[in-house]
N, C-alpha and C positions, 0 to 999 in steps of 0.2 A: 504494499500500500504506500509506503514511504517513497519507493522508487518511482511508483506511478505518479505521485504528487510532484515529485522533484522533476521528473521528465516533463510534465505538463507545465510546470512553472518556467522551465528553460525554453520551452517552444511557444509560450504565450506572453504577450505583452499586456500585463495586468496594470495595477495602478499604485500610486503613492501620492506625493504631494504635487499639486499644480502650482500653488502659490508662488513659492520662491523659485522652483526649478524652471517654471515656464517663463520666468521673467526674461526680458530681452538682453542681448549682449551688445551687438553693434550692427550697424548697416545703414543703408541710405533709405531715405523716406520716399514713398510713393503715394501722395495724396489720393484718397478715394479708393485705394486697394481694399480696405477694411473699414469698418467704422472707427472713427478716431480714438474712441475709448478702449478698444480691444488692444491688449498687449500680449503678443506671443513672440518668442525668440526667433529671430531670422536665421537663415542659413546662407552662407556664402555661395555654396554650390548646390542648388537644388538637384534632386534626384534626376538623372539623365540629361541635364543641360549644364551650361556653364553660367547662364545669366537669367534664370527664370525669376518669376515674381517673388518679391520679398515682402512679407507682412510687416508693415511699420506700425509703431505705436501712435503716431500722431500725424495729422495733415500738415503740420507747421514745418516738418523738416528737422525737428529737434533731434539730438543724439539719442541712441537708445540708452536704456538704464543699465547701470554697471553694477548695482548692489541691490539686494533685495532681503526682505526678513518676512517671516510669517509666524503665526502662533495659532494653535489649534486646541479646542477642548476635545477630550477624548471620553467616550462612553463605550467602554470595552468590557468583554467577558473574558475569563480564563478557564482553562479546563478545570473542572472540579477537583478539589484536593481529596486523595484517598484517606480514609480513616483506619485502614488496616482490617484486621479480623474483628471479632466481637470483643469490645473493650468493657462493657457493662451488659449483664445479662439478668433475666429472671425466669420464672417458669409458671405454669398454670397452677401448680399446687402451693405457690407462695413459699417455696423452700422446704416443703414437708418431706420430699424423697431425698435420699442419701446423695444422689448424684444431681441434684437440682442446680441448674445454671452451668453445668459442665459442657465443655466443648463436644463431647461425645454423647451427650444425653439428647435424645430425639425430641424431648419436650422443652428443651431450652428455647427461650425466646430472647433475642437480641434487642437490647434497649438503646445502646450507643455503639457504633462501629459497624463493620461489614458493608459499608456503603461510602458515598463521597459527600462532601460537604462544600457549599458555596454556589448558590444560584445567582446572587445579585450582582449586577454590573459594577465595575470600577470606574470611578472618575479619575481623570488625569489630564495632562497637558503635553503638547509637543511644541518645540520651538526649532526653527530652521533659519539658516541664513546662507547667502550665496554670493559670489563675486566673480565677475568675468575676468578671465586672464588673456582673452583674445577674441577673435571674431567667432570662433566656434568651440571654445574651450572655457569651462567655468569650474570653480571649486565650490563645493556645497558641504556644509556641516549641520548637524542637528542632534537633538536628543528628545527623549520622552520620559515620562514617569506615570506609574499608576499609583494612586494614593493607597497607603496601608489600609487593609480591611481585615477586621477581626470578627471571627464567627464562633459563637459559644453553643454548645450543647450541654444541658445540665439535667440530672435527675436526682431526687431526694426522697428519702422515707419520711414518714411522720415521726413525731416524738417517741412513739412506741416501738418503731422498727418496721413498720409496714410501708410499702410492700418489701418482699425479700429482693435484695440486689447484691450481685455477685461479680467479682473480677476474675474471669476464667483463664486458665493456662494449663498446659500439659506439663507435668512435673517429671523431669528426666531422672530424678533421684529415685523415684518409686515406679515410674512408668504409668503413673495414673493420668489418663486423659481428661478426667473430670475434676481435676484439682483447681483450686482458686482461693481467693481472699474475699471474705464477707465485707459488704458495704454496710448492709442492714440485714438482721437475722430473720425477719418474718416468722413464718411457722417453724422454721428450723430450730429457733430458740426464742420463743415469744418474750418480748420486752428486754432482750439482752443487749443488741447492738442497734444503733440508729446512725444514719449518715447520708452522704451523697457524693456524687462526683461531678466535676466540671471539666469538659473538653473543650479547650480553647485552641482555634486555628487561626493563624495570621499569615498573610501573603503580601509581598510587595514585589513589583517588577519595574525595571528601568533599563535605559539603554542609550547608546549614542553611536553615531557613525560619521564618517567623512568620505567624500567621494570627489573624484574628478569626473565631469560630465563632458562628452565631446560629441559633436554632431556626426551621425552616420550619414543621413540623407534627408532630403526635404522636397516635397512637392507643394504646390500652391495650397496652403491651409493646413498642411500636415507635416509634422516634424518627428524624426526618430533620432534619439540619442542614445549613446552607450555610457554605462556608468561603471566605474571601478574604484574601489576603495577599502575601508576597513570598518568593521562593526564590532561592538561590544554590548553585551547583555548581562543583566544580573538579576536573578531570581532568588529572593530570600523568603523562606517559609519556616514556620515552627508550629509544632503540635504539643501542647502540654496538657497532661492528665493530672488533675489534682483531686485527691480524695480526702474526706474528712469523716471519721467514724468515732463515735463515742461509746465506751463501754458503760451501759446504764446501771448495771447492778454489781459490777466487779467480777474479776476472775475469768473474763470472757476473751481476753487478749493477751498477747505475748510480745515482749519487746527485747530484742538481743538475746534470746535464749529461752528454753522452756521453763526455767525456774523463775523468770522475771514477769510474773502476772500483773496485769493491770488492776487498778481499783476503780470503784464506781465513780463515774465522772471523768476519768481519764480519756483523753482524745488523741487519736492518731491523726497526723497530717502527712499524707504520702504523695510524692510527686514523681512523675515520669516525664522527662522533657526530651523531645526529639526535634532537632533543628537541622535545616539544610541550607547550603548556599551554593548557588550555580553561577559560575562566571564563564561567559563565552568570549573568545578572542578569534577572530577570523577575517580572512580576505573576502571581498564582496564583488560580484559582478552583476550587472543588470542591463535591462533595456527600458526605455521610456518613450512613449508616443504620445502626442497631443495634437488636438485639432481644434477648430472653433466653429461656432454657428452664431453670427452676429456678435452680441455681447456675451454669450455663453462660451466657455472653453470646457473641453473635456481631455483628461489626461489619464494615462495609465502606466503603471510600472510593474515590472516583474524582476525580482532581485533574489539571488542565491548567495548565501555565504557558507564557506567551509572552513572549519578550523577546530580548535580544541575547547572542550568544556572542562573546567576545573570543578570537580564535584566534591563538596565537603559535607560529612555527616557528623554532627555533634550530639552526644547522647550524655545525659547525666540524671541521677535520681537520688532522692533522699527521703528518709522517714523520720519524722519527729514526733515524740511522745510528749505531750504537755500534761502534767500531772495535776488532778483536782486539788490536791494539797499544796501545790506550788512547785515550781521548778520544771525543767524540760531537759530532753536530751535528744540528740540527733545522730543518726547512723547512715553511712552512704548506702544507697541502693533504695529503689522504690520496689515495684512489682515487676515491671517489664524493663526498666532501665536499671541494670545491676552492675556491679563492679566489673564484670566480664565483658560487658559490651559498651561501658561508659568510655568516654574520651572522644577524640576527633579522628576521622578516617578520611584520607584524601586520595582521590583517584582522578586521572585524566583520560578522557574518552573523545575520540573523534566525533564531531557533530555536524549536522547540516541544518541551516536556518533559511528556509525559503520564505519569501514575503511577496504577497501580491495585494493590489488594492485598486480603486477607481475613485476618481474625484471630478466634481463638476464645479466650475467657477463662473461667478457673475462679475463682469467687470464694471465697477461702478464709476471710476474715473481712470485716466491714463496711469494712475500710480496705486490705486486701491482696488482690491478684489476680495469678495466674499466667496466662501466654498463650503462644500459638504461632500462627505465621501464615506468609503468603507474600506477597511484594511484587514488582512488575515496574515498572521505570522505563526510559523510552526517552528518547533525545537526538537531535534531528533533524540537527544539524550540529556535527561536532567534526573537529579535524585529529589524525592519529595518525602516528607517526614513520615506520612502514613504508611509508606512502603518499607520503612526501616523498623517497624514495630514487631517484636517477636511475640509468639504465643507459646513457645516451648522455652521453659526455663528451669533453673535449678532452685528449688525451694530453700535449699541450704544457704542461699545468698540473700534471701528476703528477710529483712529485719524484724518484720511482724509475724513471720512463720514460727510455728511451734518447733521446727526442725532447723532453725537457724544456726549455722555453724557446724551442722552435722554432716560431715563428708561432702561439702558443697563442690559442685562441678563448674567448670568455666563454660557454662552455657546460660545465656546465649552468648555468641561471639560477636565481634564487630561485623557490621554488614554495610553494603553499599548497592543497594538494588536501584537500577536506573529505569526510566520509563520515558515516554514522549510527552510533550507539552505544546499547547497552542494558545494563542490569545486573538480575539477578533473583536471588531466593533466599528462604531460610527465616529466620524470626525466633523467638527464644525469650526471653521477658521477664517482668519483675516489675513491678508497678504498685502505687503507695501513694497513698491519699487522706487528707487532713487536714481 
């Protein structure tokens, strides 16, 4: 599928910015060739001729613009963030069965996890500028960003511990596929444990590029440019799982070993944090076509970037016990983020970043244009937090487990699972030529 998309992009002249890129470089004026307000870049050598018609920006014979800027408002969507496997579960018996909430129990119901999160669009901005270096060569620079977006999913029991909530995993120490940690006890131990879980997901995306644009050919009213340059992208995401569970009656929890029982009112605060950073560096090639219809202009660009994605996965976890009688203690490791998989893992992967778009511009004056368009950007290899969450762990590493410190195994280990990514959306902008 990726190969098909890439092939299509290389054969298709799609879209990007008309504002700045379509601003004129230089040439002679031909009054009456087009409406005076329309500004499209001229070509010294039209396709197939040596001195064909040149679209001029004004009937007065003024020199063509040599510098341009544009600003766009972005309303974009990104590929939903994965949440990994079941993070919080329950079951129809409210925890009454011995394997309730376990990964292998057919009656288990997923409350959080096992899907993707993030339906809302991101707001952002894009800024671009260009300058002519000659009659048919220009340099263009630009960047964009999408504002940080935080998505939360939460579930809580009532003060008596209903409903039953569970953090499932497969315990390699015993081979138990239905192991896990109680969030609230439900019918498993009425009135014993009450608590809740918050899963917070955060994403941010930004990038920059610089290109040389050169004229390939031109006919009356149509221009084709070649683009070559450099692109940078940065995708930073995090997925944090935060649990708070209170022992209501005492003796229902452990901390740091089987002999260290909790007392009534003691509360566990458990964190599992999964963060990822993706940075793409690559060369870029593309084509851009543009034409006009009176005061309206239409532009399309297809670009593809080839390069390296530096993928960083950062994992850390901690468990804090706050005593009702006063005082607290913290141990490294949560439930899924444990000492064996905590830390940073870095990898480099070859990646392909194609982008297409289309833009329609309305020329208000010889130096001002309004525009609206659509862009689609794909990224062949990134790491995302939800894909790094393990469900197979050694309970001997979990500070709140009754077997903490008993022959722990180095499971899970560090992981770096990559996937593809895309962003797409609408643009609304203003371009100025000088």
